[in-house]
C-alpha positions in Angstrom: 32.5 -2.5 24.9 30.7 -2.2 21.6 32.6 -2.7 18.4 33.5 0.5 16.6 30.9 1.7 14.1 27.8 1.0 16.3 25.7 4.0 17.3 23.0 3.5 19.9 20.4 6.1 20.8 16.9 6.3 22.2 14.9 3.9 24.3 12.1 1.4 23.9 11.8 -1.5 21.4 14.9 -1.9 19.3 15.5 -1.2 15.6 18.6 -2.4 13.8 19.6 -0.4 10.8 22.0 -1.7 8.0 23.1 0.6 5.2 24.1 0.0 1.5 27.6 -0.5 0.0 29.6 2.6 -0.4 27.6 4.3 2.4 27.6 4.3 6.1 25.2 4.4 9.1 24.8 8.1 8.4 22.3 7.3 5.6 19.8 6.3 8.3 20.3 9.2 10.6 17.2 11.2 9.4 15.1 8.1 10.2 16.9 7.5 13.5 16.1 11.1 14.5 12.4 10.5 13.9 12.2 7.1 15.8 14.6 7.5 18.7 12.0 9.1 20.9 10.1 5.8 20.9 12.7 3.2 20.0 16.2 2.1 20.8 18.0 2.7 17.5 21.0 0.4 16.8 22.6 2.1 13.7 25.5 0.1 12.5 28.4 0.7 10.1 29.0 -2.5 8.0 32.6 -3.6 8.1 34.9 -1.4 6.1 32.6 1.6 6.0 32.1 4.6 8.3 34.0 4.1 11.5 33.8 0.3 11.5 37.1 -1.7 11.3 38.2 -3.2 8.1 37.7 -6.9 7.3 40.5 -8.7 9.2 40.7 -11.7 6.9 39.5 -10.9 3.3 40.4 -14.4 2.0 37.9 -16.0 4.3 35.3 -13.3 4.3 31.6 -14.1 4.0 28.5 -12.5 5.5 28.8 -14.7 8.6 31.6 -12.3 9.5 29.2 -9.4 9.3 26.3 -11.1 11.1 28.5 -12.4 14.0 29.6 -8.8 14.7 26.0 -7.4 14.3 24.6 -10.1 16.6 27.3 -9.2 19.2 26.2 -5.5 19.0 22.6 -6.5 19.4 23.3 -8.8 22.3 25.3 -6.2 24.1 22.6 -3.6 23.6 19.3 -5.5 24.1 20.2 -9.1 25.1 17.7 -11.5 23.7 14.9 -9.1 23.2 13.0 -8.9 19.9 13.8 -6.1 17.4 12.8 -4.4 14.2 15.1 -4.8 11.2 15.8 -2.2 8.5 18.1 -2.6 5.5 19.0 -1.3 2.0 20.8 -3.0 -0.9 23.8 -4.9 0.5 22.6 -4.0 4.0 19.2 -5.4 3.1 20.8 -8.6 2.0 22.7 -8.9 5.3 19.4 -8.1 7.1 17.7 -10.9 5.2 20.4 -13.3 6.3 19.9 -12.2 9.9 16.1 -12.7 9.5 16.5 -16.2 8.0 18.9 -17.3 10.7 16.8 -16.0 13.6 13.2 -15.4 12.4 11.7 -15.6 15.9 13.7 -12.5 17.0 11.9 -10.1 14.7 9.2 -7.6 15.4 9.2 -6.5 11.7 11.4 -6.3 8.6 11.6 -3.2 6.4 13.9 -3.6 3.4 14.6 -1.5 0.3 15.7 -3.7 -2.6 17.9 -6.2 -0.8 20.5 -7.5 -3.3 20.5 -11.1 -2.3 21.9 -12.1 -5.7 22.3 -15.8 -4.8 18.5 -16.1 -4.8 18.3 -15.4 -8.5 18.0 -18.7 -10.5 21.4 -19.6 -11.9 20.0 -19.9 -15.5 18.1 -16.6 -15.4 18.8 -13.4 -17.4 18.9 -11.5 -14.1 21.6 -13.8 -12.7 23.6 -13.3 -15.8 23.3 -9.5 -15.4 24.4 -9.7 -11.7 27.4 -11.9 -12.6 28.4 -9.4 -15.4 28.0 -6.5 -12.9 30.3 -8.2 -10.4 32.9 -8.8 -13.1 32.9 -5.2 -14.2 33.3 -4.0 -10.6 36.1 -6.6 -9.8 38.9 -4.8 -11.7 42.2 -3.4 -10.5 41.3 0.2 -11.5 39.3 1.2 -8.4 38.2 4.5 -10.1 36.8 2.6 -13.1 35.1 0.1 -10.8 33.5 2.8 -8.7 32.3 4.6 -11.9 30.6 1.4 -13.2 29.2 0.6 -9.8 27.6 4.0 -9.1 26.4 4.5 -12.6 24.7 1.1 -12.6 22.7 1.9 -9.5 22.0 5.5 -10.4 22.5 6.7 -14.1 25.2 6.9 -16.7 27.5 9.8 -15.9 26.5 9.9 -12.2 30.0 9.1 -10.9 31.8 11.8 -13.0 29.2 14.4 -12.0 30.3 14.0 -8.3 33.0 16.2 -6.7 36.5 14.7 -7.2 36.9 14.2 -3.5 33.7 12.1 -3.4 34.9 10.1 -6.4 38.2 9.4 -4.6 36.4 8.2 -1.4 34.2 5.8 -3.4 37.2 4.5 -5.4 39.1 3.9 -2.1 36.2 1.7 -0.8 35.9 -0.6 -3.9 37.9 -3.4 -2.4 35.2 -3.7 0.3 32.5 -3.5 -2.4 34.1 -6.6 -4.0 34.1 -8.4 -0.7 30.4 -7.4 -0.4 29.8 -9.2 -3.7 31.8 -12.2 -2.4 29.4 -12.3 0.6 26.3 -11.9 -1.6 27.2 -14.8 -3.9 28.5 -17.2 -1.3 25.2 -17.4 0.7 23.4 -20.7 0.5 20.0 -20.1 2.1 17.0 -20.6 -0.2 13.6 -19.0 -0.8 12.2 -21.8 1.3 14.3 -20.6 4.2 13.0 -17.0 3.6 9.5 -18.4 3.9 10.2 -19.1 7.6 10.1 -15.3 8.3 6.7 -14.7 9.8 7.2 -11.2 11.1 5.4 -8.3 9.3 7.5 -7.6 6.2 7.7 -4.5 4.1 9.6 -4.6 0.8 10.0 -1.3 -1.1 11.3 -0.9 -4.6 12.0 1.9 -7.1 10.1 2.0 -10.4 13.4 3.0 -12.2 15.6 0.4 -10.6 17.5 -2.3 -12.4 15.6 -5.5 -13.5 17.6 -7.6 -11.0 16.3 -5.6 -8.1 12.7 -6.0 -9.3 13.2 -9.7 -9.8 14.6 -10.2 -6.3 11.7 -8.2 -4.7 9.3 -10.4 -6.7 11.0 -13.6 -5.5 11.3 -12.6 -1.9 7.7 -11.2 -1.7 6.4 -14.4 -3.2 8.1 -16.4 -0.4 7.0 -14.4 2.6 3.5 -14.9 3.9 2.9 -11.5 5.5 4.7 -9.2 3.0 3.7 -5.8 1.7 5.3 -4.6 -1.5 5.4 -0.9 -2.4 6.9 0.8 -5.4 7.9 4.4 -5.6 9.0 6.7 -8.4 12.7 6.5 -7.8 15.7 4.2 -8.3 17.8 1.8 -6.3 19.3 4.6 -4.1 16.0 6.0 -3.1 16.6 5.8 0.7 19.3 8.4 0.1 18.2 10.2 -3.1 14.5 10.2 -2.3 14.5 9.8 1.5 11.2 11.8 1.7 9.4 8.9 -0.1 11.1 6.0 1.8 11.8 7.0 5.4 8.3 8.1 6.4 6.9 4.8 5.1 9.5 2.8 7.0 8.8 4.8 10.2 5.0 4.3 9.8 5.4 0.5 9.3 7.7 0.1 12.2 5.5 2.2 14.5 2.4 0.1 13.5 4.2 -3.2 14.3 
C-alpha cells in the first residue's frame, strides 16, 4: 500500500511532483490535470504537509527520510522505470537530491528555484542571508516565524494580508518548515555531483525573487551540461501566484523530452 499523501493518476511515462514548504501536492494539481492524459502523475505531499504523515523522528531528520519515502512511492508505482522530475523551492531541493543520487533514472528535470542552500559558498553574502533567514524562522513564536517566512518569499505585509484562518494554518506548520531548513543545510553533495545529471534540465526563476534564489540558479545551471534557464516576471512563489507563466512551460518541456 502506498504511503499517505501520494496521489497517482493517468498513464504513460511517469512524472514525480514535489511541492514547496507550507504547501501541498495541491499546488501541482492544475499541471497534473494537463498532463495526466499522457503521463502517469505521481503527485506527493512532502512529510508534514497535506495528508502525509508527520516526521516520526524530528531529532534525526534529514532529507534522506524524505527521499526514502519518495523512492518507495516511485518503486511501488513504476518499478525501476525512468521518470520526469518536477519541483519547487524546498521540493525542488529534495528533487535535486533525488536527481544527484539516481541521475540515470531521469527523463527530464524541471525545477523552479530549488533552495539547496548548502550549495551556497560558506563565505558568500548569499549564504549569510540564508543563515539569517533560517534564524528568523527558528523561533518559538510560530506566528512570527510564519510572518517572516511568507513575507521573505512574497512581500512585506503579505502574511498579515491573508485571512486569519490561513495565517493559523501556516503558523501551525512552522515546526516542519524548520525541519525543512535542517534538511536543506545538512546535505553534503556538491556542484560536482550535480554535474552528473545528464538529463534535459529546465531551471526557472523569478525576476523579483530573492538574491539567494538567483545565486542558486546560477550555480546549478553552471554545473549542468544540458540546462535551460528561463526568467519570468514574478517572484519565488510563481508556480502558485503566476501559474499561468510557469505550468505551461513545464508541461511543454516535459512533453518534448
